[in-house]
C-alpha positions as CSV (number, residue, x, y, z in Angstrom):
1,M,194.8,1.0,126.1
2,A,193.8,0.8,122.4
3,R,195.2,3.2,120.0
4,V,193.0,6.0,118.7
5,R,192.7,6.2,115.0
6,F,189.7,8.6,114.5
7,A,190.3,11.1,117.3
8,V,188.6,14.6,116.8
9,A,192.1,16.1,116.8
10,S,193.6,14.1,113.9
11,G,190.6,14.7,112.0
12,K,190.6,18.4,112.3
13,R,194.2,18.2,111.1
14,R,193.3,16.2,108.0
15,K,190.4,18.4,107.3
16,K,192.5,21.5,107.4
17,V,195.1,20.0,105.0
18,L,192.2,18.7,102.8
19,K,190.9,22.3,102.8
20,K,194.3,23.6,101.6
21,A,194.3,21.2,98.9
22,K,191.0,22.1,97.4
23,G,191.6,22.9,93.5
24,Q,194.3,20.3,93.1
25,F,193.8,17.7,90.6
26,G,192.4,14.1,91.2
27,G,193.8,12.4,94.4
28,R,195.8,15.5,95.4
29,S,192.7,16.9,96.8
30,K,191.1,13.8,98.0
31,L,193.9,11.5,99.6
32,Y,195.3,13.0,102.6
33,R,198.9,11.7,102.2
34,T,199.1,13.0,98.7
35,A,197.3,16.2,99.6
36,K,199.7,16.9,102.5
37,E,202.6,16.5,100.1
38,S,200.8,18.8,97.6
39,V,200.0,21.3,100.2
40,A,203.6,21.4,101.6
41,K,205.1,21.8,98.3
42,G,202.3,24.6,97.5
43,M,203.2,26.4,100.6
44,Y,207.1,26.6,99.7
45,Y,206.2,27.8,96.3
46,S,204.0,30.5,97.7
47,Y,206.6,31.6,100.2
48,R,209.5,31.5,97.7
49,D,207.2,33.6,94.9
50,R,206.4,36.4,97.2
51,K,210.1,37.1,97.1
52,Q,210.4,36.6,93.7
53,K,207.5,38.9,92.7
54,K,209.1,41.7,94.4
55,R,212.0,41.1,92.2
56,A,210.1,40.8,89.1
57,M,208.4,44.2,90.0
58,R,211.6,45.9,90.8
59,R,213.4,44.6,87.1
60,L,210.2,45.9,85.6
61,W,210.5,49.3,87.1
62,I,213.8,49.5,86.0
63,A,213.0,48.7,82.5
64,R,210.5,51.3,82.3
65,I,212.5,54.0,83.9
66,N,215.4,52.9,81.5
67,A,213.1,53.1,78.4
68,A,211.5,56.5,79.2
69,A,215.1,58.1,80.0
70,K,216.7,56.8,76.7
71,E,213.8,58.8,75.1
72,G,215.5,61.7,76.5
73,N,219.0,60.6,75.3
74,L,219.8,59.7,79.2
75,S,221.1,56.5,80.5
76,Y,219.3,54.9,83.4
77,S,222.4,55.1,85.7
78,K,223.1,58.9,84.9
79,F,219.4,59.5,85.2
80,L,219.6,58.0,88.8
81,N,222.8,59.6,89.7
82,G,221.6,62.8,88.7
83,L,218.4,63.0,90.7
84,K,220.3,61.7,93.6
85,K,222.7,64.5,93.2
86,A,219.5,66.9,92.9
87,K,218.5,65.5,96.3
88,V,215.3,64.0,94.7
89,A,214.3,61.1,96.8
90,L,211.7,59.2,94.4
91,D,211.6,55.4,94.5
92,R,211.7,53.2,91.5
93,K,208.0,52.4,91.7
94,T,206.9,55.9,91.6
95,L,209.7,57.0,88.9
96,A,208.2,53.9,86.5
97,H,204.5,55.3,87.3
98,L,205.7,58.8,86.3
99,A,207.5,57.3,83.0
100,V,204.3,55.6,82.0
101,V,201.5,58.1,83.2
102,D,203.0,61.7,83.3
103,K,205.4,62.1,80.6
104,K,205.9,65.9,81.2
105,G,206.6,65.5,84.8
106,F,209.2,62.8,83.9
107,E,210.7,65.0,81.6
108,K,211.1,67.7,84.3
109,L,212.7,65.1,86.3
110,M,215.3,64.4,83.5
111,E,216.0,68.3,83.2
112,L,216.5,68.1,87.0
113,A,218.8,65.2,86.4
114,R,220.8,66.6,83.9
115,G,221.5,69.8,86.0
116,K,219.3,72.4,84.3
117,Q,216.7,74.4,86.4
118,V,213.3,73.7,85.8
119,K,210.7,76.4,85.4
120,S,207.3,75.8,87.2
């Protein structure tokens, strides 16, 4: 029995890897062996960076909330603690959006966090 070198299955497998390697430089997109290594590394990076993106966004939201709270002479931690005591359940993404887009709404939240009554 002879060994099969150019079977349909292995051809499909190689084609799949080379398709994922499109856009790579030089042999990384043309040669199967280097393309396979490049794709494996790229897949690892994409998996890792999906997690890091979440961390980076959270850091950005916290920085924005902190900056907006400092304008109202309130620290980030006191602001969030005040909101928690006032039973306001807003996540950091929403708070950061309010801090950038709706300054008046954020100021009302700061008054809530300080413990003052807000007039609607």
